[in-house]
Each structure stands twice: as C-alpha cells, then as structure tokens.
Steps between C-alpha positions, in 0.01 A plus 500: 500500500639841400588773750223715352241232576636457854477875554140501375396226744686668786314826432168316477566332834579833666177650367297212640644517852300728731711782642438636848765771465411818315720757336438760771580269794831547678693215664594140436257296294464237773417760767256689279320178406475390863376843613233511231366160605521557876336844480190352335465242778560752780225722358230229498361552851511879474320503166234265636438745785453773236273280282752527217555208264839337553499403133521869409837554671772639277852550635612803302862557602766354727820666621734289712844574643660217691254386769256792470230567243211729409209369293217692331168326427137564409176298499167643382461824698773412754872569472802534721869473576649209694841495664654157552819381667676167457505329843583132547507460118140621464352835402325661800255785460643784709292800390198589291316809381344673200820685407875464530656513846699800616877501521465512879292181496762316294770629734297376797494153345870517417436466127730650233432867426527443123189278506263798507634694198519176302138420584391855417661463156393144421148522642425826322301562820457789743800559723487514879394867472162382369193608697415130539599332824838332433569136574585448866632206703214518752209506255222273632422183309129509405383143528166322489554181696353162423335504843236749604670766710257579778508502877361161601213478748520262794207295622452754781492789257839639605767582245871468455631795303826481308644673194351367179839536334859524614794589280861456611820430304297525180260217589124558532284293733126474552335314789138396555480377857257214562229495771646579839422610855735795546323833558718796422824310443762619254779338301822681412636357175856497367633352175861454387692334222740215581869564546729353236583210734127429548418526130522263204851633427661246734450120503354502853265796439148482362313797652309762299348729765461532877221681682383552857164573664513627860174494697422800720198462724388391846375151424603178328375487143331190358476504120297245305635334186484697179730800551621597151841653433599634158861599432611688189870466421710784355690251283369226273442166671583177318159349424649150471580492874274419795490762776398442860435714809595412858403702806662471841404625849127437477360246748635237263716535184300560183600337174661439275200635308522473122421822313344565163663745257312744279616834356822462705288489818527203737170417674489304828210387718585438867355242738357610837753647744526662843731787590558677832545877548848626414585186305667540161405252231810436288431384145719386213429411138736248350525249221566151641 
C-alpha cells in the first residue's frame, strides 16, 4: 500500500475519533479531557436542583495549569465557572460561581496567578471586574437530596431540629432524621475529607469522607430506623466500586451500610439507634 493511501486512512481515522479537546482549551490533552468529563458529572446534582436537563450541559472552555483548572460551562438557561484542583489524583471542585474568580480568590487557594488572565483570554468571558458575583471557594452547593428533607415528627409530636444541609471541605450533606423522641435536641455536624494516609492513595487506605454528628440536648435520643443521609462528593466517585457507611459511638455500632450512588450522591438509610447527650457519632464512608 502506498504512503499516500496510508496517509488517507490515517486522516480518516483521525476524523472519526471524537475529540474532547477544543482549539481554545489550554493545558495537556489528558487533563482537559478528564476535566471536561468530570465537570459534567459534578454538575448533575446541581442541575437537578435547578430543574435543568443534564443532557443540555456543554463544557465550553477549559484552562489548566499544573494541578489547578478553571472550566466554563452552560446548560439551557444556566451557566457558570468551576474551579478544580487535582488532589489525590482526582479533580476536586474547589470553587463555583457565575463569573471568573478574583485574583485574591486564586491567591487564597494558592493557585498560579497566570490562571486568571489565561482564562479571561480563552473563555472570551467577563473578567473578575464583572458585576456578576465571581466564583468563590465558599459558594453553597445547591442540592435536592434523594430523601425528603424535613424535620421528622416523633410519636409524641415533639421534633428534633437539625440543619437540612451541611457543607464542609467541599462536600454537601442532607439528613432526614427518622421518627424520634427528642424534643428540642440539636445536632452539630462536621464533614472532612480523608488525609492522604486514609485515602485510596495508599494500599492500606480506603476512606472517602468522614463526618460527625454531636448531640446537644438534655435527654437520650431514640431514633427509629429510616434516617436517610445523602452525601454529595466534590470529586467523581468510581461507579464500579461499592461504598459503605459505618457509624461509631451510638448505643451500638451501625453498619457497614451499603450506599446507592446517583448523580455523584451516595444515599444511605440507617437502622434504629440510640445516642446520649454530648455524644459524637463518628462516621466514615469507605470502599471495602
């Protein structure tokens, strides 16, 4: 076969292969491709909360320098800027907003200063002087959970009131507490990412998130089965793995409880448990 024929087939093959990297992206092809795919998945829960079709998502531009990246996207009447950082070999969503972040925000994150002018050029988008609110690292994650987020009524008509959502370290969590007998009690909730030694980066590590719930109130709390916990992750979970939740420091250990994964949200349903005032429930999600 002649060189001209080989060249023709090589060109045909290149035309048939889908390309996830566009001319106006900036960064390595592998990083840009990964960021385009991960951004679509990380947007699923947020778009559902806005009643926006996930199928309409278009990732317009990606600019990546080293371990830091800015991504511009739109979907129907929604649009935004995402900032992602490579942590433990995965892209974590670190900030979000309708317009580019400010230089001060990037400096706060420790990201390279040249990222902003590159994004301004490649995105052909408003700069951080825009009247729109810029992307910020503490922007709340709007999230409609799989469970109904309401304060659950006990058989006696009393309530246990706790935050419907809690966001820490980029995670978002929703809780629907099952029937209980704790009038006026409160939970303080904390969420954190695993350390490198606790994570999948080391052979002995397999943790994905830790969270705590500390009960404040005068009486022991009895909670019936059915408490629902939904956890959104700021990085894309591997949907081929099985994830489980364990909870310590209740009257008896809870779990492991297998979760279900949808829109990068893990959903768990707890059995009945008892917790005394001042006790901190310590929970961990891992992949066995």
